[in-house]
Backbone bond lengths (Angstrom), bond angles and torsions (degrees), N, CA, C in turn:
res aa  C-N    CA-C-N  psi(-1)  N-CA   C-N-CA  omega(-1)  CA-C   N-CA-C  phi
1 M - - - 1.441 - - 1.533 111.52 -
2 K 1.307 117.40 -34.44 1.456 118.54 -175.78 1.525 112.38 -63.91
3 P 1.374 119.16 -44.89 1.481 117.85 175.86 1.536 112.67 -61.31
4 L 1.347 117.36 -34.76 1.436 119.85 178.59 1.543 111.13 -66.41
5 V 1.343 116.37 -39.02 1.456 119.96 -179.94 1.526 111.47 -67.63
6 T 1.329 116.02 -41.23 1.452 119.29 -175.49 1.534 113.57 -79.45
7 S 1.351 116.24 -19.01 1.465 120.48 -174.91 1.538 113.61 -110.19
8 C 1.311 117.87 -8.43 1.481 120.25 -176.33 1.528 110.53 -68.60
9 P 1.315 118.29 131.40 1.477 121.84 175.88 1.512 111.62 -62.12
10 P 1.298 120.44 145.48 1.468 123.33 -176.89 1.539 112.82 -58.13
11 E 1.306 117.85 -30.33 1.472 118.23 -177.04 1.520 113.44 -69.19
12 Y 1.353 116.90 -10.63 1.467 120.09 179.19 1.541 111.81 -106.66
13 F 1.332 117.23 8.69 1.462 118.83 179.37 1.528 111.63 -60.59
14 E 1.320 115.75 -50.86 1.456 119.90 -174.74 1.518 112.02 -70.80
15 S 1.296 116.21 -41.99 1.489 119.28 -174.85 1.518 113.37 -81.12
16 L 1.326 118.23 -27.51 1.486 120.33 -174.84 1.518 112.65 -113.44
17 L 1.355 117.41 -60.86 1.462 119.60 -170.77 1.508 114.55 -72.46
18 C 1.325 118.10 -38.84 1.493 118.66 -178.28 1.525 112.20 -62.26
19 P 1.325 119.95 -49.96 1.458 117.83 176.25 1.526 113.81 -64.08
20 L 1.322 116.60 -37.76 1.466 120.19 -178.56 1.505 111.67 -68.36
21 L 1.329 117.59 -48.42 1.468 121.51 -178.66 1.516 110.98 -68.85
22 G 1.335 117.73 -33.16 1.441 119.87 177.98 1.503 112.13 -59.77
23 L 1.331 117.94 -46.16 1.467 121.76 178.39 1.532 110.48 -70.26
24 L 1.335 116.62 -40.09 1.458 119.57 -176.44 1.540 111.67 -66.18
25 F 1.328 118.05 -46.77 1.473 119.98 -178.26 1.536 111.17 -67.56
26 S 1.355 117.35 -33.43 1.436 119.78 176.44 1.525 110.80 -65.06
27 H 1.330 117.10 -40.59 1.486 121.36 177.78 1.509 110.86 -67.69
28 L 1.356 117.02 -43.07 1.439 120.57 -178.16 1.529 111.37 -65.33
29 L 1.295 117.57 -38.66 1.481 122.08 178.72 1.525 109.97 -59.55
30 Q 1.322 116.02 -45.52 1.457 120.31 -178.76 1.533 111.09 -66.57
31 R 1.332 116.31 -45.96 1.457 120.21 -177.56 1.519 112.11 -65.69
32 L 1.315 116.77 -46.42 1.453 121.09 -178.39 1.538 111.55 -65.36
33 N 1.326 117.29 -41.64 1.460 120.01 178.16 1.552 110.12 -60.42
34 N 1.303 116.58 -42.07 1.458 119.76 -179.61 1.521 111.93 -65.95
35 R 1.349 116.57 -43.10 1.471 120.34 -177.31 1.527 110.45 -69.24
36 W 1.335 118.28 -41.37 1.446 119.88 -179.91 1.522 112.37 -72.44
37 L 1.302 117.41 -27.74 1.472 119.91 175.20 1.508 109.25 -64.70
38 I 1.319 117.55 -40.61 1.494 120.65 177.47 1.523 111.31 -64.81
39 I 1.339 116.27 -42.63 1.460 119.86 -177.49 1.531 109.26 -68.39
40 N 1.321 118.38 -43.43 1.459 121.40 179.42 1.530 111.73 -62.25
41 Q 1.328 115.75 -41.16 1.461 119.64 178.18 1.514 111.42 -66.88
42 R 1.329 115.37 -40.04 1.479 119.52 179.14 1.512 110.92 -63.99
43 T 1.337 116.55 -41.44 1.482 120.24 178.61 1.498 112.00 -66.41
44 S 1.359 117.28 -37.56 1.468 120.23 -178.98 1.493 113.04 -68.97
45 M 1.362 117.75 -14.42 1.453 121.29 179.70 1.503 112.77 -95.34
46 C 1.341 117.88 -3.26 1.449 119.52 -178.37 1.518 109.38 -65.19
47 G 1.289 115.92 145.69 1.460 121.98 -178.51 1.517 111.85 96.08
48 T 1.344 118.75 -4.60 1.464 121.86 175.92 1.499 110.34 -86.12
49 D 1.331 115.13 169.15 1.459 119.51 -178.57 1.529 112.04 -67.34
50 D 1.354 116.64 -25.24 1.454 118.01 -177.77 1.514 112.34 -65.83
51 D 1.330 116.88 -28.06 1.484 119.05 -178.98 1.519 112.11 -60.70
52 E 1.305 117.82 -32.56 1.462 121.58 -177.26 1.524 111.26 -68.42
53 A 1.331 116.85 -20.89 1.446 121.22 -177.80 1.527 113.48 -86.83
54 Y 1.356 117.81 -5.95 1.447 119.98 179.26 1.516 110.72 -67.22
55 E 1.311 114.95 137.24 1.475 118.63 175.04 1.512 107.73 -83.34
56 E 1.307 114.65 163.14 1.476 121.00 -173.88 1.520 110.40 -62.46
57 N 1.326 118.07 -41.43 1.478 120.18 -176.88 1.533 111.24 -69.43
58 Q 1.343 117.48 -30.28 1.457 120.97 177.62 1.519 110.11 -69.54
59 V 1.328 118.17 -41.85 1.454 122.29 177.54 1.524 110.57 -63.12
60 S 1.335 116.64 -41.94 1.476 120.70 178.80 1.521 110.31 -62.74
61 Q 1.318 117.39 -40.46 1.462 120.94 179.29 1.522 110.51 -64.09
62 E 1.293 118.34 -40.57 1.456 121.96 179.34 1.515 110.77 -65.49
63 M 1.323 117.53 -40.87 1.445 120.95 177.12 1.518 111.64 -63.31
64 L 1.333 116.01 -39.45 1.476 119.19 178.28 1.504 111.08 -66.08
65 E 1.332 117.59 -43.73 1.470 121.62 177.34 1.507 111.09 -60.39
66 D 1.313 117.84 -43.03 1.463 122.43 178.02 1.503 110.78 -58.20
67 R 1.315 117.72 -46.77 1.441 122.77 -178.54 1.510 112.12 -64.53
68 L 1.338 116.87 -40.87 1.468 120.79 -179.34 1.535 111.47 -67.71
69 V 1.327 115.53 -38.37 1.463 118.46 178.44 1.524 110.56 -65.52
70 R 1.326 117.14 -39.13 1.457 120.30 178.49 1.529 111.03 -63.33
71 L 1.320 116.98 -44.13 1.446 120.05 -179.59 1.516 110.86 -66.84
72 A 1.335 116.96 -41.68 1.465 120.58 177.95 1.519 110.51 -61.57
73 T 1.327 116.65 -40.42 1.459 120.98 -178.74 1.549 110.64 -63.30
74 R 1.304 116.13 -41.16 1.465 118.86 -179.25 1.508 110.90 -70.32
75 E 1.316 117.73 -33.47 1.476 119.97 175.45 1.514 110.05 -65.52
76 V 1.332 117.61 -40.87 1.454 121.61 179.10 1.536 110.21 -62.42
77 M 1.346 116.60 -44.29 1.453 119.60 -179.66 1.541 111.27 -67.30
78 D 1.310 117.94 -33.74 1.462 120.70 173.22 1.519 111.28 -62.08
79 L 1.346 115.50 -43.48 1.453 119.53 178.16 1.537 112.16 -63.39
80 L 1.324 115.22 -40.25 1.470 120.18 178.72 1.543 109.46 -63.33
81 C 1.307 116.76 -43.72 1.480 120.07 179.49 1.540 110.39 -63.34
82 A 1.349 115.08 -42.88 1.458 118.05 -178.81 1.513 111.58 -65.51
83 S 1.356 117.02 -28.83 1.433 120.28 -177.64 1.536 112.25 -79.57
84 Y 1.314 116.50 -32.93 1.454 120.13 -170.60 1.529 115.55 -112.65
85 I 1.299 116.80 -42.85 1.466 120.11 -167.80 1.524 110.55 -98.33
86 S 1.329 116.03 125.81 1.449 120.95 -177.23 1.519 112.60 -74.43
87 R 1.325 118.28 -32.90 1.460 120.23 179.48 1.508 110.02 -73.26
88 K 1.304 117.39 124.98 1.448 122.09 -176.44 1.533 111.01 -72.80
89 L 1.297 116.18 149.97 1.461 120.87 174.53 1.517 108.72 -71.78
90 P 1.345 117.45 145.13 1.451 119.42 170.22 1.512 111.59 -55.96
91 E 1.288 117.72 143.71 1.459 120.61 -177.08 1.524 111.02 -57.50
92 S 1.346 117.13 -40.21 1.434 119.11 -178.52 1.513 111.78 -67.13
93 A 1.331 117.73 -31.75 1.440 120.22 179.07 1.514 111.92 -79.26
94 A 1.353 117.02 -36.77 1.450 119.55 -177.48 1.504 112.40 -69.12
95 N 1.309 118.04 -32.09 1.456 120.83 -176.02 1.490 113.17 -103.59
96 R 1.333 118.14 10.02 1.467 120.67 -176.03 1.501 109.63 -74.48
97 E 1.379 117.42 127.84 1.454 121.53 -178.02 1.491 113.36 -134.55
98 D 1.344 118.52 -7.70 1.464 118.75 -175.62 1.514 110.19 -112.36
99 A 1.337 114.63 173.54 1.454 119.53 -174.89 1.543 111.41 -68.21
100 D 1.349 116.28 -34.30 1.468 119.08 179.51 1.530 109.38 -62.54
101 G 1.342 115.66 -39.24 1.445 119.04 178.94 1.529 111.96 -64.33
102 D 1.312 116.04 -36.87 1.455 120.12 178.28 1.502 110.99 -61.44
103 E 1.341 117.52 -40.05 1.462 120.59 179.73 1.496 109.95 -66.11
104 E 1.373 117.32 -38.17 1.464 119.65 179.21 1.526 109.42 -65.73
105 M 1.330 115.38 -38.36 1.451 119.31 -176.75 1.495 111.67 -64.35
106 M 1.339 117.66 -30.60 1.444 122.34 -176.90 1.523 111.89 -75.85
107 A 1.327 117.55 3.20 1.451 119.75 177.94 1.539 112.38 -80.96
108 T 1.357 117.83 -5.31 1.451 121.80 179.92 1.526 109.39 -64.45
109 D 1.321 116.77 127.79 1.465 119.69 178.95 1.529 110.15 -102.10
110 S 1.308 115.51 178.25 1.470 119.87 -174.97 1.520 111.69 -67.34
111 S 1.321 118.92 -29.44 1.455 119.73 178.68 1.510 111.71 -65.61
112 Q 1.323 116.75 -39.83 1.472 120.29 175.88 1.530 110.28 -66.76
113 L 1.342 115.33 -34.98 1.456 119.25 179.00 1.519 109.68 -65.32
114 N 1.333 117.15 -44.60 1.473 117.95 176.80 1.511 113.41 -62.85
115 A 1.344 116.09 -36.22 1.442 119.44 178.49 1.502 111.65 -64.38
116 S 1.354 116.85 -41.33 1.430 120.70 179.98 1.563 110.56 -66.15
117 H 1.358 116.32 -36.57 1.424 119.19 179.43 1.514 111.87 -66.50
118 S 1.313 116.60 -33.83 1.462 119.27 -178.79 1.512 112.94 -79.30
119 S 1.315 118.60 -20.63 1.458 120.70 -175.44 1.507 113.44 -106.58
120 D 1.335 119.31 -18.53 1.447 121.00 179.28 1.534 109.91 -66.01
121 E 1.315 116.26 135.30 1.459 123.62 174.80 1.497 108.62 -134.90
122 L 1.324 115.73 156.70 1.458 119.99 179.70 1.523 109.30 -79.20
123 T 1.341 114.71 146.29 1.461 119.92 173.08 1.522 108.62 -74.20
124 E 1.323 116.11 171.53 1.452 120.65 177.35 1.539 109.03 -63.64
125 L 1.329 117.00 -38.24 1.427 120.09 176.10 1.528 110.50 -64.52
126 G 1.332 116.99 -39.43 1.440 121.39 179.30 1.537 111.19 -62.48
127 K 1.306 117.21 -40.15 1.472 119.88 177.29 1.505 111.66 -65.93
128 C 1.330 115.90 -32.98 1.447 120.16 176.94 1.543 111.03 -70.29
129 L 1.343 116.35 -42.75 1.448 121.14 179.49 1.518 111.80 -67.08
130 L 1.328 116.04 -28.54 1.476 120.69 -179.52 1.529 111.58 -63.76
131 K 1.321 117.39 -23.07 1.443 120.63 179.68 1.534 112.10 -74.20
132 H 1.318 117.44 -17.79 1.459 122.78 -179.52 1.514 109.20 -99.72
133 E 1.274 117.93 106.29 1.472 122.46 -172.76 1.533 111.21 -62.73
134 D 1.308 118.05 -39.70 1.472 120.31 -177.57 1.509 110.94 -64.91
135 I 1.320 117.75 -41.53 1.493 121.09 178.43 1.519 109.70 -67.74
136 Y 1.314 117.88 -43.15 1.445 120.56 -178.32 1.529 111.89 -64.71
137 M 1.324 117.92 -38.32 1.462 121.42 179.47 1.518 109.72 -67.37
138 N 1.343 117.96 -37.66 1.455 120.29 176.55 1.506 112.56 -63.56
139 L 1.329 116.97 -37.51 1.458 120.69 179.06 1.529 110.82 -69.27
140 L 1.355 115.32 -39.92 1.482 118.05 174.99 1.528 111.01 -61.34
141 A 1.345 115.17 -42.46 1.452 119.48 -178.23 1.520 111.85 -64.21
142 I 1.324 117.01 -42.07 1.467 120.62 178.62 1.522 110.36 -62.30
143 S 1.315 117.06 -48.59 1.466 120.60 -174.23 1.518 112.16 -67.96
144 F 1.349 118.42 -42.42 1.455 120.44 -178.22 1.524 111.43 -79.37
145 N 1.318 119.21 -32.29 1.475 119.82 173.16 1.501 112.02 -64.82
146 S 1.322 116.92 -32.61 1.462 120.43 -176.73 1.523 112.39 -66.56
147 L 1.337 117.37 -17.00 1.471 120.01 179.82 1.521 111.54 -65.75
148 S 1.316 117.02 -28.09 1.465 120.15 -178.71 1.542 113.14 -106.86
149 W 1.311 117.04 10.60 1.453 119.32 170.19 1.524 108.24 -78.10
150 R 1.314 115.89 148.51 1.482 119.40 -172.98 1.518 110.61 -79.54
151 D 1.325 116.62 62.91 1.459 123.58 177.53 1.524 107.28 -143.44
152 T 1.321 115.20 101.76 1.462 120.54 -173.66 1.532 112.55 -63.10
153 G 1.305 116.35 -42.40 1.488 120.15 -178.60 1.530 110.22 -63.62
154 N 1.318 116.95 -42.07 1.471 119.87 -179.77 1.495 110.31 -67.35
155 C 1.326 118.43 -39.32 1.462 121.75 177.83 1.531 110.07 -60.87
156 Q 1.302 116.31 -43.36 1.468 120.93 179.37 1.522 110.85 -60.56
157 R 1.311 116.20 -44.22 1.482 120.29 -178.13 1.506 110.80 -67.15
158 A 1.342 116.55 -46.14 1.468 119.65 -177.59 1.503 111.23 -63.74
159 A 1.343 118.17 -43.64 1.462 120.86 -178.44 1.512 111.48 -68.41
160 T 1.331 117.45 -31.18 1.467 120.67 -176.08 1.531 111.35 -82.32
161 L 1.332 117.09 -45.58 1.454 120.91 -167.35 1.509 115.36 -105.12
162 I 1.332 117.31 -30.19 1.465 118.30 -163.37 1.528 114.37 -110.17
163 C 1.326 117.10 -51.39 1.459 120.83 -167.58 1.506 113.77 -56.38
164 W 1.342 116.54 -54.85 1.461 118.50 -176.45 1.530 111.23 -72.61
165 T 1.326 116.92 -30.90 1.446 119.07 177.32 1.509 111.41 -60.98
166 L 1.336 117.87 -39.51 1.451 120.62 177.38 1.516 111.90 -75.96
167 L 1.334 116.55 -42.72 1.466 119.14 -173.23 1.531 111.71 -68.99
168 R 1.300 118.66 -38.38 1.478 120.69 -173.47 1.520 110.88 -66.56
169 Q 1.341 118.76 -15.36 1.438 120.54 177.28 1.517 112.02 -68.15
170 V 1.345 118.18 -24.45 1.461 121.43 -178.20 1.522 112.86 -119.85
171 V 1.323 117.55 16.62 1.453 120.47 -178.94 1.529 111.36 -59.97
172 G 1.314 118.01 -37.23 1.451 121.46 -179.37 1.491 114.70 -81.82
173 A 1.347 117.24 -7.67 1.456 121.06 -178.47 1.533 109.82 -81.76
174 N 1.340 114.86 170.36 1.448 119.91 -178.33 1.533 109.67 -85.65
175 L 1.314 116.63 79.76 1.459 120.76 178.46 1.517 110.34 -72.26
176 L 1.291 115.53 146.91 1.479 119.98 177.08 1.535 108.91 -71.10
177 P 1.329 118.02 143.02 1.490 118.62 177.66 1.511 113.69 -58.36
178 D 1.315 117.53 -33.60 1.473 119.51 178.37 1.540 110.83 -66.42
179 A 1.315 117.90 -35.78 1.457 120.52 177.90 1.519 111.19 -67.34
180 V 1.335 116.92 -42.35 1.459 120.97 178.11 1.531 110.57 -63.07
181 T 1.322 116.64 -42.97 1.456 120.80 177.83 1.506 111.83 -61.16
182 W 1.337 116.38 -42.49 1.441 121.39 -178.61 1.538 109.79 -64.58
183 L 1.309 118.48 -45.08 1.455 122.92 -177.41 1.539 110.35 -61.79
184 F 1.331 116.07 -47.53 1.462 118.92 -178.04 1.548 110.53 -68.02
185 T 1.325 117.34 -36.38 1.442 120.78 177.34 1.528 112.09 -64.56
186 R 1.318 116.85 -36.06 1.467 119.90 177.67 1.535 111.15 -63.22
187 V 1.304 118.15 -38.38 1.451 121.19 177.33 1.537 111.34 -64.02
188 L 1.332 115.76 -43.02 1.464 120.28 179.08 1.543 109.92 -67.91
189 S 1.332 117.83 -33.17 1.456 120.68 175.20 1.530 110.17 -66.20
190 G 1.312 116.80 -36.10 1.465 120.23 175.27 1.518 111.40 -63.51
191 L 1.352 117.29 -39.17 1.452 120.72 174.70 1.517 112.71 -63.96
192 Q 1.332 115.24 -37.86 1.466 118.77 178.31 1.500 110.66 -65.32
193 M 1.321 118.13 -34.55 1.446 122.77 -177.60 1.537 112.13 -84.08
194 H 1.317 117.34 -43.13 1.475 121.28 -171.00 1.546 115.20 -120.19
195 G 1.310 116.37 4.55 1.490 119.24 -171.16 1.507 113.73 -66.64
196 Q 1.380 118.36 -17.66 1.453 119.23 179.41 1.521 111.97 -73.25
197 H 1.337 118.98 -13.25 1.462 123.34 175.38 1.526 108.28 -88.46
198 D 1.311 116.87 126.85 1.469 120.35 -173.82 1.540 112.38 -58.86
199 G 1.339 115.28 -42.69 1.476 118.48 -178.67 1.499 112.45 -63.24
200 C 1.336 116.29 -48.77 1.470 120.06 179.24 1.540 110.13 -65.07
201 N 1.318 118.00 -39.13 1.457 121.06 179.40 1.549 109.31 -58.09
202 A 1.320 115.26 -44.69 1.478 118.56 -175.97 1.536 111.03 -63.72
203 V 1.341 117.87 -48.23 1.475 119.52 -174.44 1.530 110.88 -75.30
204 L 1.307 118.69 -33.81 1.460 121.27 177.10 1.547 111.95 -69.21
205 T 1.335 115.70 -39.15 1.464 119.06 174.94 1.519 111.01 -63.33
206 Q 1.310 116.28 -42.75 1.453 119.85 179.19 1.547 111.21 -64.98
207 L 1.332 115.96 -40.38 1.458 119.80 177.93 1.514 111.64 -64.60
208 A 1.341 116.71 -43.84 1.480 119.38 177.21 1.520 111.84 -62.13
209 L 1.333 117.75 -38.08 1.472 122.14 178.14 1.519 111.23 -66.56
210 L 1.326 117.40 -40.70 1.471 119.94 177.30 1.532 111.30 -62.12
211 I 1.335 115.86 -43.47 1.475 119.70 179.84 1.520 109.99 -65.50
212 Y 1.325 116.67 -43.39 1.467 119.66 -179.01 1.503 112.42 -63.90
213 D 1.335 116.76 -42.20 1.442 120.31 179.12 1.512 112.67 -64.37
214 A 1.353 115.41 -39.83 1.477 120.62 -173.06 1.533 111.06 -79.11
215 L 1.309 118.53 -34.15 1.456 120.95 -169.81 1.530 113.79 -111.22
216 R 1.334 119.17 -18.64 1.460 119.74 -175.77 1.553 112.73 -61.30
217 P 1.341 121.44 -37.84 1.462 118.84 179.64 1.511 114.03 -57.69
218 Q 1.360 117.45 -30.94 1.468 120.09 -178.50 1.508 112.84 -97.24
219 Y 1.336 117.83 -19.43 1.460 119.97 -172.60 1.525 110.30 -128.14
220 A 1.335 116.05 105.77 1.452 121.10 177.99 1.522 111.48 -71.28
221 E 1.316 117.02 -14.09 1.464 121.10 179.20 1.522 112.38 -59.02
222 L 1.313 117.58 -29.97 1.464 120.65 179.88 1.536 110.66 -65.50
223 R 1.307 115.94 -36.87 1.467 118.13 175.79 1.517 111.50 -63.95
224 S 1.306 118.28 -38.01 1.465 121.96 177.42 1.529 111.38 -63.05
225 I 1.312 116.66 -39.14 1.457 119.66 178.02 1.538 110.97 -66.01
226 M 1.333 116.11 -41.07 1.465 119.86 178.93 1.502 110.34 -61.50
227 N 1.326 118.46 -36.79 1.460 122.18 178.94 1.528 113.33 -64.11
228 Q 1.326 116.48 -22.74 1.436 120.82 -178.20 1.545 113.41 -86.68
229 I 1.329 117.47 -7.25 1.449 120.82 178.76 1.523 109.33 -69.78
230 P 1.314 119.17 132.74 1.471 120.80 -179.93 1.517 112.21 -58.20
231 N 1.315 115.54 140.79 1.486 124.41 174.74 1.519 113.80 63.26
232 V 1.320 118.68 18.51 1.462 118.63 177.57 1.537 108.38 -72.47
233 Q 1.332 115.38 142.90 1.447 121.55 -178.36 1.533 109.05 -94.84
234 P 1.326 117.21 113.08 1.513 120.34 -173.59 1.514 113.63 -58.65
235 D 1.339 118.12 -38.14 1.467 119.05 -178.27 1.505 111.88 -67.92
236 L 1.337 116.96 -42.55 1.462 119.64 177.29 1.527 111.93 -66.70
237 L 1.329 116.29 -37.10 1.462 120.32 176.97 1.522 110.61 -63.59
238 E 1.315 116.34 -40.25 1.465 121.01 179.48 1.517 111.08 -62.39
239 Q 1.329 115.84 -44.66 1.474 119.63 178.13 1.531 111.84 -62.64
240 F 1.345 115.40 -46.47 1.443 119.89 179.75 1.532 112.12 -62.67
241 D 1.335 115.80 -41.71 1.428 121.49 -178.70 1.537 111.72 -63.65
242 Q 1.288 116.63 -42.46 1.466 120.31 -179.70 1.535 110.46 -65.17
243 K 1.321 117.56 -37.91 1.451 119.89 178.27 1.524 111.15 -68.71
244 T 1.346 117.11 -30.90 1.452 120.78 178.86 1.529 110.25 -70.11
245 I 1.348 116.19 -41.46 1.458 120.29 -179.78 1.509 111.84 -69.23
246 N 1.357 115.53 -33.81 1.472 120.63 179.51 1.534 109.61 -118.03
247 P 1.343 116.57 80.93 1.474 119.70 -177.16 1.495 114.10 -57.39
248 A 1.348 118.46 -27.16 1.456 121.04 -178.15 1.515 112.72 -64.32
249 S 1.350 116.16 -24.06 1.446 119.97 -178.77 1.527 113.47 -84.03
250 Q 1.326 116.79 -3.48 1.463 119.47 -177.45 1.515 110.07 -77.04
251 K 1.317 114.30 128.19 1.452 121.01 177.85 1.522 112.96 -125.08
252 V 1.352 115.91 1.15 1.455 119.34 179.83 1.513 109.11 -91.34
253 G 1.349 114.96 156.48 1.436 120.47 177.40 1.512 112.33 -71.88
254 E 1.317 115.05 165.05 1.485 120.68 -178.62 1.511 111.33 -62.54
255 K 1.335 117.75 -42.50 1.452 120.52 -178.04 1.516 110.24 -65.52
256 K 1.345 118.09 -44.05 1.447 120.57 179.22 1.509 111.41 -63.54
257 R 1.314 116.34 -38.24 1.471 119.92 179.95 1.515 110.50 -67.53
258 K 1.321 117.60 -37.59 1.460 121.30 177.64 1.508 110.48 -65.62
259 D 1.340 116.51 -39.56 1.462 120.08 177.89 1.532 111.50 -62.31
260 Q 1.355 115.37 -40.29 1.460 120.01 177.40 1.523 111.10 -61.34
261 F 1.319 115.87 -43.66 1.459 120.99 -179.22 1.528 110.61 -66.79
262 K 1.311 116.17 -38.65 1.460 120.79 177.86 1.514 112.30 -61.43
263 K 1.322 117.22 -38.10 1.455 121.46 178.30 1.530 110.67 -68.35
264 L 1.311 116.04 -35.23 1.454 120.55 -179.17 1.530 111.61 -66.41
265 I 1.315 117.19 -38.16 1.466 120.23 -176.76 1.499 113.30 -99.62
266 A 1.342 116.13 11.35 1.486 119.27 -177.54 1.518 111.69 -61.49
267 G 1.313 117.99 -28.49 1.452 121.38 179.92 1.507 113.90 -68.02
268 A 1.335 117.54 -16.24 1.475 121.51 179.71 1.513 112.16 -80.75
269 V 1.324 118.17 -15.98 1.468 121.75 -177.08 1.543 108.90 -73.75
270 G 1.322 115.88 126.10 1.450 120.96 -178.31 1.521 112.00 -85.31
271 K 1.317 115.21 170.34 1.467 121.10 177.04 1.534 109.77 -75.10
272 P 1.350 117.25 153.14 1.452 119.55 171.65 1.523 111.36 -59.52
273 L 1.314 116.63 153.77 1.456 121.45 -177.62 1.505 110.48 -57.37
274 G 1.350 117.60 -39.06 1.461 119.98 -177.77 1.516 113.08 -68.62
275 Q 1.343 118.59 -15.39 1.462 121.81 179.70 1.502 113.33 -102.85
276 Q 1.329 117.01 -10.02 1.468 119.44 -173.50 1.520 113.64 -66.82
277 F 1.334 116.06 -33.67 1.453 120.35 -174.49 1.544 111.24 -112.84
278 K 1.318 116.45 17.91 1.426 121.21 179.67 1.549 109.01 -75.43
279 K 1.315 117.56 130.44 1.449 122.61 177.48 1.499 108.97 -86.74
280 E 1.313 116.10 123.65 1.443 121.10 178.40 1.523 109.30 -71.26
281 V 1.310 116.01 134.74 1.469 122.88 179.86 1.523 107.87 -105.35
282 H 1.304 115.16 122.86 1.457 121.19 178.91 1.524 108.87 -121.95
283 I 1.333 116.69 111.40 1.474 122.68 178.87 1.525 108.41 -120.38
284 R 1.313 114.69 120.44 1.448 118.66 -178.64 1.535 110.26 -105.52
285 N 1.340 114.96 159.34 1.463 122.34 177.32 1.529 112.09 51.80
286 L 1.326 115.04 53.36 1.452 118.39 178.87 1.532 111.34 -66.62
287 P 1.330 116.99 139.98 1.483 117.78 177.76 1.521 110.11 -70.38
288 S 1.315 115.88 157.89 1.461 120.77 -179.42 1.540 109.34 -65.07
289 L 1.341 113.62 137.30 1.469 117.83 -178.33 1.532 112.58 -75.07
290 F 1.328 118.06 -33.38 1.441 121.10 179.19 1.528 110.23 -118.32
291 K 1.294 114.84 145.98 1.462 120.83 177.36 1.523 109.80 -76.06
292 K 1.299 114.83 138.56 1.453 118.25 177.50 1.555 109.97 -74.14
293 V 1.309 115.69 130.74 1.449 120.83 -179.61 1.518 110.03 -78.66
294 K 1.304 117.58 125.71 1.442 122.38 178.80 1.521 110.50 -72.86
295 P 1.293 117.79 136.86 1.478 119.74 179.08 1.524 111.45 -62.73
296 S 1.350 115.57 138.62 1.460 121.01 -179.67 1.545 110.78 -72.83
297 K 1.346 115.22 144.54 1.452 120.06 179.70 1.540 111.83 -97.53
298 D 1.324 117.10 4.24 1.462 121.62 179.06 1.530 109.12 -69.57
299 I 1.303 117.11 122.01 1.465 121.01 -176.50 1.516 113.02 -67.17
300 V 1.361 116.37 -29.06 1.477 119.65 178.65 1.524 109.50 -72.10
301 T 1.344 115.53 -41.85 1.453 120.19 -179.31 1.531 110.49 -63.97
302 N 1.332 115.08 -35.83 1.455 118.84 -178.49 1.534 112.12 -98.01
303 S 1.306 114.85 24.81 1.458 117.64 -175.70 1.510 113.18 -64.98
304 E 1.352 115.37 -30.60 1.462 118.62 -178.88 1.498 110.31 -64.35
305 N 1.363 115.27 -43.64 1.470 119.77 179.49 1.528 110.40 -70.17
306 A 1.346 115.72 -30.23 1.479 118.95 -177.66 1.518 113.29 -79.80
307 G 1.324 116.82 -11.78 1.464 120.08 177.48 1.505 112.83 85.87
308 L 1.352 119.13 12.39 1.470 120.27 -179.92 1.515 112.47 -67.72
309 I 1.360 115.13 -36.50 1.480 118.17 -177.23 1.505 110.69 -64.51
310 S 1.316 117.96 -37.63 1.463 120.48 179.62 1.515 113.72 -64.34
311 L 1.356 118.22 -21.39 1.448 120.60 178.69 1.515 113.14 -69.85
312 F 1.363 114.70 -23.92 1.461 118.72 -178.92 1.530 112.35 -107.46
313 S 1.288 118.58 18.68 1.444 122.54 178.08 1.514 109.84 -76.30
314 P 1.341 120.94 153.16 1.478 124.01 -176.17 1.535 112.50 -56.51
315 E 1.319 118.34 -31.32 1.455 119.18 -177.06 1.509 112.80 -69.78
316 H 1.336 118.13 -13.99 1.468 120.07 176.32 1.518 112.64 -102.96
317 A 1.362 115.63 11.99 1.467 119.06 -174.91 1.544 111.55 -67.16
318 D 1.357 119.09 -26.54 1.449 120.07 -177.28 1.516 113.21 -80.09
319 H 1.297 119.27 -12.36 1.466 121.85 -175.89 1.525 109.92 -85.53
């Protein structure tokens, strides 16, 4: 499909690609959601007694399925980028398939994210697809759902290149409050899943801030979602919210404001996978590790404390 998308003449966009991509993205959204739901549920059950009963071939089959779903997801995101976004992916990012590549990808900071947001533009095909609401909504659903799929590299790519590029095309439109709530919740779900990784935390926080700044003045529902974040401080949220509604009153720098927002949503960041099923060990009244040494009763050994040494010091020589 990707060669067809990149090579199709513009006069066939409406008659060929729009109907074809509309059906394809709808099918891919359903299939990927189902497959990732199974993987997420399977991962959330690790550490239970049932895991010990898996046979070796069953575990190998699950690992293979996990790998295939990850590769398929990245191919779908590449196709989405080729269809919509005119700025090409870096070669290293487009062809990245291993864990080492994922770690390199997470080196993207917020400044690079802002730069990509300012330079990304829709392709001619993307502008054509934007006219079809059903296709556009499927693309939004794929990109924002992918933030909470258990694939760190894909989350990084979607948050950096795709989500805001698609969403900002309709920021000025009359979005339904339920749609705005869903979009913002998906970003927070991504933080819950991947927020322990510095790279993902940075781009997801920036994405959440962009959405909050753009949509909060029209949608009070975003404030309600923020209130549901664990350990959020109501007074700080009130101050931040008022400054968002009245941008003219803002006197803080962008970096300081981002730090404030990051503290507000810190409660949405989940634990690393390795810590999720860790059993806390609580041992009270631990015995002493070392035996206390009893003081010696030898008068010579304790002569310093007894003051015998001072009797023979030079200052007593005249007595």
